[in-house]
PAKEDO-617224 format. One record per atom (N, C-alpha, C): residue number from 1; atom name; z, x, y. Coordinates in steps of 0.05 Angstrom, whole numbers, plus 5000, padded with zeros to 4 digits. Example, Ala and Ser with C-alpha at 12.3 -4.5 7.8 and 13.67 -1.06 7.14 Angstrom:
// PAKEDO-617224
[1; N; [5156; 5264; 4886]]
[1; CA; [5156; 5246; 4910]]
[1; C; [5156; 5264; 4934]]
[2; N; [5142; 5257; 4955]]
[2; CA; [5143; 5273; 4979]]
[2; C; [5157; 5258; 5001]]
END
This chain:
// PAKEDO-617224
[1; N; [5209; 5279; 5199]]
[1; CA; [5177; 5272; 5206]]
[1; C; [5175; 5246; 5192]]
[2; N; [5163; 5226; 5204]]
[2; CA; [5156; 5202; 5194]]
[2; C; [5127; 5202; 5182]]
[3; N; [5125; 5194; 5154]]
[3; CA; [5100; 5191; 5142]]
[3; C; [5082; 5174; 5159]]
[4; N; [5055; 5182; 5161]]
[4; CA; [5039; 5166; 5176]]
[4; C; [5035; 5139; 5166]]
[5; N; [5036; 5136; 5138]]
[5; CA; [5033; 5109; 5128]]
[5; C; [5055; 5091; 5132]]
[6; N; [5078; 5099; 5136]]
[6; CA; [5101; 5081; 5141]]
[6; C; [5105; 5078; 5172]]
[7; N; [5093; 5094; 5188]]
[7; CA; [5095; 5090; 5218]]
[7; C; [5079; 5067; 5227]]
[8; N; [5092; 5044; 5232]]
[8; CA; [5077; 5022; 5243]]
[8; C; [5095; 5008; 5265]]
[9; N; [5086; 4994; 5283]]
[9; CA; [5105; 4981; 5302]]
[9; C; [5117; 4956; 5286]]
[10; N; [5136; 4944; 5300]]
[10; CA; [5152; 4925; 5290]]
[10; C; [5136; 4897; 5285]]
[11; N; [5114; 4896; 5295]]
[11; CA; [5097; 4871; 5292]]
[11; C; [5076; 4875; 5270]]
[12; N; [5063; 4895; 5269]]
[12; CA; [5040; 4899; 5252]]
[12; C; [5042; 4917; 5230]]
[13; N; [5032; 4912; 5205]]
[13; CA; [5030; 4929; 5185]]
[13; C; [4998; 4931; 5179]]
[14; N; [4991; 4948; 5160]]
[14; CA; [4963; 4944; 5152]]
[14; C; [4962; 4952; 5123]]
[15; N; [4938; 4944; 5112]]
[15; CA; [4937; 4949; 5083]]
[15; C; [4935; 4980; 5080]]
[16; N; [4940; 4991; 5059]]
[16; CA; [4938; 5016; 5053]]
[16; C; [4911; 5026; 5041]]
[17; N; [4903; 5053; 5040]]
[17; CA; [4882; 5062; 5026]]
[17; C; [4889; 5090; 5017]]
[18; N; [4873; 5098; 4995]]
[18; CA; [4880; 5128; 4983]]
[18; C; [4856; 5143; 4993]]
[19; N; [4861; 5168; 5003]]
[19; CA; [4841; 5184; 5015]]
[19; C; [4829; 5202; 4990]]
[20; N; [4809; 5214; 4997]]
[20; CA; [4797; 5231; 4974]]
[20; C; [4809; 5257; 4969]]
[21; N; [4834; 5260; 4980]]
[21; CA; [4853; 5279; 4975]]
[21; C; [4868; 5273; 4947]]
[22; N; [4866; 5250; 4937]]
[22; CA; [4880; 5239; 4913]]
[22; C; [4874; 5261; 4890]]
[23; N; [4897; 5268; 4877]]
[23; CA; [4896; 5287; 4852]]
[23; C; [4897; 5271; 4827]]
[24; N; [4894; 5245; 4826]]
[24; CA; [4896; 5230; 4803]]
[24; C; [4920; 5234; 4784]]
[25; N; [4942; 5238; 4800]]
[25; CA; [4968; 5241; 4785]]
[25; C; [4981; 5221; 4770]]
[26; N; [4972; 5196; 4775]]
[26; CA; [4981; 5173; 4763]]
[26; C; [5007; 5159; 4772]]
[27; N; [5021; 5172; 4794]]
[27; CA; [5047; 5162; 4798]]
[27; C; [5047; 5137; 4815]]
[28; N; [5025; 5133; 4830]]
[28; CA; [5026; 5109; 4847]]
[28; C; [5020; 5084; 4832]]
[29; N; [5006; 5084; 4815]]
[29; CA; [4997; 5058; 4800]]
[29; C; [5018; 5041; 4790]]
[30; N; [5035; 5052; 4775]]
[30; CA; [5058; 5039; 4764]]
[30; C; [5079; 5030; 4783]]
[31; N; [5079; 5042; 4807]]
[31; CA; [5099; 5034; 4827]]
[31; C; [5089; 5007; 4840]]
[32; N; [5066; 5000; 4843]]
[32; CA; [5058; 4979; 4856]]
[32; C; [5064; 4952; 4844]]
[33; N; [5083; 4937; 4858]]
[33; CA; [5092; 4913; 4846]]
[33; C; [5069; 4892; 4842]]
[34; N; [5050; 4893; 4861]]
[34; CA; [5028; 4874; 4863]]
[34; C; [5003; 4881; 4845]]
[35; N; [5004; 4904; 4829]]
[35; CA; [4983; 4916; 4816]]
[35; C; [4957; 4918; 4833]]
[36; N; [4961; 4924; 4858]]
[36; CA; [4939; 4931; 4875]]
[36; C; [4923; 4957; 4871]]
[37; N; [4937; 4974; 4859]]
[37; CA; [4927; 4999; 4856]]
[37; C; [4912; 5005; 4825]]
[38; N; [4890; 5012; 4828]]
[38; CA; [4877; 5016; 4800]]
[38; C; [4858; 5042; 4802]]
[39; N; [4850; 5052; 4780]]
[39; CA; [4837; 5077; 4779]]
[39; C; [4808; 5069; 4783]]
[40; N; [4799; 5083; 4805]]
[40; CA; [4768; 5080; 4810]]
[40; C; [4750; 5100; 4797]]
[41; N; [4727; 5103; 4807]]
[41; CA; [4707; 5120; 4793]]
[41; C; [4717; 5146; 4796]]
[42; N; [4727; 5157; 4818]]
[42; CA; [4735; 5185; 4822]]
[42; C; [4764; 5187; 4828]]
[43; N; [4776; 5170; 4844]]
[43; CA; [4804; 5170; 4850]]
[43; C; [4815; 5141; 4850]]
[44; N; [4843; 5138; 4854]]
[44; CA; [4852; 5113; 4852]]
[44; C; [4845; 5098; 4879]]
[45; N; [4844; 5071; 4877]]
[45; CA; [4836; 5055; 4898]]
[45; C; [4861; 5033; 4902]]
[46; N; [4862; 5023; 4927]]
[46; CA; [4882; 4999; 4931]]
[46; C; [4864; 4977; 4940]]
[47; N; [4867; 4954; 4927]]
[47; CA; [4854; 4929; 4933]]
[47; C; [4869; 4916; 4959]]
[48; N; [4856; 4914; 4983]]
[48; CA; [4870; 4904; 5005]]
[48; C; [4880; 4877; 5002]]
[49; N; [4865; 4861; 4988]]
[49; CA; [4873; 4832; 4983]]
[49; C; [4901; 4827; 4965]]
[50; N; [4907; 4851; 4951]]
[50; CA; [4933; 4850; 4937]]
[50; C; [4956; 4867; 4948]]
[51; N; [4945; 4884; 4969]]
[51; CA; [4966; 4903; 4978]]
[51; C; [4983; 4888; 5000]]
[52; N; [5008; 4890; 4996]]
[52; CA; [5027; 4875; 5016]]
[52; C; [5044; 4897; 5029]]
[53; N; [5040; 4924; 5024]]
[53; CA; [5054; 4945; 5029]]
[53; C; [5084; 4943; 5024]]
[54; N; [5087; 4928; 4999]]
[54; CA; [5111; 4922; 4985]]
[54; C; [5131; 4902; 5000]]
[55; N; [5120; 4889; 5023]]
[55; CA; [5133; 4868; 5037]]
[55; C; [5141; 4848; 5016]]
[56; N; [5164; 4836; 5016]]
[56; CA; [5172; 4818; 4996]]
[56; C; [5187; 4831; 4972]]
[57; N; [5179; 4858; 4968]]
[57; CA; [5190; 4871; 4943]]
[57; C; [5210; 4890; 4951]]
[58; N; [5203; 4908; 4970]]
[58; CA; [5219; 4933; 4979]]
[58; C; [5215; 4933; 5008]]
[59; N; [5233; 4953; 5019]]
[59; CA; [5234; 4957; 5048]]
[59; C; [5212; 4978; 5059]]
[60; N; [5201; 4994; 5038]]
[60; CA; [5181; 5015; 5042]]
[60; C; [5160; 5012; 5021]]
[61; N; [5134; 5020; 5027]]
[61; CA; [5114; 5021; 5009]]
[61; C; [5118; 5041; 4986]]
[62; N; [5123; 5032; 4964]]
[62; CA; [5132; 5049; 4941]]
[62; C; [5110; 5073; 4934]]
[63; N; [5085; 5063; 4935]]
[63; CA; [5064; 5085; 4930]]
[63; C; [5068; 5109; 4946]]
[64; N; [5073; 5104; 4973]]
[64; CA; [5071; 5124; 4995]]
[64; C; [5097; 5142; 4987]]
[65; N; [5120; 5130; 4981]]
[65; CA; [5144; 5143; 4973]]
[65; C; [5138; 5164; 4953]]
[66; N; [5123; 5156; 4929]]
[66; CA; [5122; 5170; 4908]]
[66; C; [5095; 5193; 4907]]
[67; N; [5077; 5188; 4926]]
[67; CA; [5054; 5202; 4927]]
[67; C; [5062; 5236; 4934]]
[68; N; [5055; 5253; 4916]]
[68; CA; [5060; 5280; 4923]]
[68; C; [5042; 5294; 4940]]
[69; N; [5022; 5283; 4948]]
[69; CA; [5001; 5297; 4968]]
[69; C; [4998; 5282; 4993]]
[70; N; [5012; 5258; 4995]]
[70; CA; [5011; 5244; 5021]]
[70; C; [4984; 5233; 5026]]
[71; N; [4968; 5224; 5006]]
[71; CA; [4940; 5217; 5010]]
[71; C; [4937; 5181; 5013]]
[72; N; [4962; 5171; 5015]]
[72; CA; [4959; 5142; 5020]]
[72; C; [4967; 5134; 5048]]
[73; N; [4948; 5126; 5062]]
[73; CA; [4948; 5123; 5092]]
[73; C; [4947; 5093; 5099]]
[74; N; [4953; 5086; 5126]]
[74; CA; [4949; 5060; 5133]]
[74; C; [4917; 5055; 5139]]
[75; N; [4907; 5032; 5134]]
[75; CA; [4881; 5027; 5137]]
[75; C; [4876; 5010; 5164]]
[76; N; [4867; 5023; 5185]]
[76; CA; [4862; 5006; 5210]]
[76; C; [4845; 4982; 5209]]
[77; N; [4827; 4983; 5188]]
[77; CA; [4806; 4962; 5184]]
[77; C; [4820; 4938; 5171]]
[78; N; [4845; 4940; 5165]]
[78; CA; [4856; 4915; 5151]]
[78; C; [4883; 4910; 5162]]
[79; N; [4885; 4905; 5187]]
[79; CA; [4908; 4902; 5202]]
[79; C; [4920; 4872; 5195]]
[80; N; [4948; 4873; 5187]]
[80; CA; [4960; 4847; 5181]]
[80; C; [4988; 4847; 5196]]
[81; N; [4996; 4826; 5202]]
[81; CA; [5026; 4823; 5212]]
[81; C; [5045; 4823; 5187]]
[82; N; [5069; 4826; 5194]]
[82; CA; [5092; 4824; 5174]]
[82; C; [5090; 4794; 5163]]
[83; N; [5084; 4776; 5177]]
[83; CA; [5086; 4748; 5169]]
[83; C; [5061; 4742; 5149]]
[84; N; [5038; 4755; 5154]]
[84; CA; [5013; 4755; 5139]]
[84; C; [5017; 4768; 5110]]
[85; N; [5032; 4791; 5114]]
[85; CA; [5040; 4808; 5089]]
[85; C; [5058; 4792; 5071]]
[86; N; [5077; 4777; 5085]]
[86; CA; [5094; 4763; 5069]]
[86; C; [5083; 4735; 5059]]
[87; N; [5063; 4725; 5073]]
[87; CA; [5048; 4701; 5062]]
[87; C; [5034; 4708; 5039]]
[88; N; [5022; 4735; 5039]]
[88; CA; [5003; 4742; 5015]]
[88; C; [5021; 4748; 4990]]
[89; N; [5046; 4756; 4996]]
[89; CA; [5068; 4762; 4978]]
[89; C; [5070; 4738; 4962]]
[90; N; [5077; 4714; 4977]]
[90; CA; [5083; 4689; 4968]]
[90; C; [5058; 4677; 4949]]
[91; N; [5034; 4681; 4960]]
[91; CA; [5011; 4675; 4944]]
[91; C; [5007; 4688; 4919]]
[92; N; [5013; 4714; 4920]]
[92; CA; [5009; 4730; 4894]]
[92; C; [5032; 4726; 4875]]
[93; N; [5057; 4721; 4882]]
[93; CA; [5079; 4715; 4863]]
[93; C; [5083; 4689; 4858]]
[94; N; [5072; 4671; 4874]]
[94; CA; [5079; 4643; 4868]]
[94; C; [5108; 4635; 4879]]
[95; N; [5123; 4652; 4889]]
[95; CA; [5147; 4649; 4901]]
[95; C; [5147; 4630; 4926]]
END
């Protein structure tokens, strides 16, 4: 079974978001290479402007891989192409 957050077509990815099913287990935050995940008021949150879905760093979104409750999903309101995600990666890292 393919996790919903990693199921995208070959042209488009989307920023991720964390649902209210988050149990605040703290495993996702250190996995994010862009430091896009922070502790929110009640649950962890992902900053769409920093989330590249690990494009440029890894082949899969690391937070999705480690989440024990599968509460990190794709955000249809933040659709981006692979090229846009890679461009964002270059802006964030300076590479």
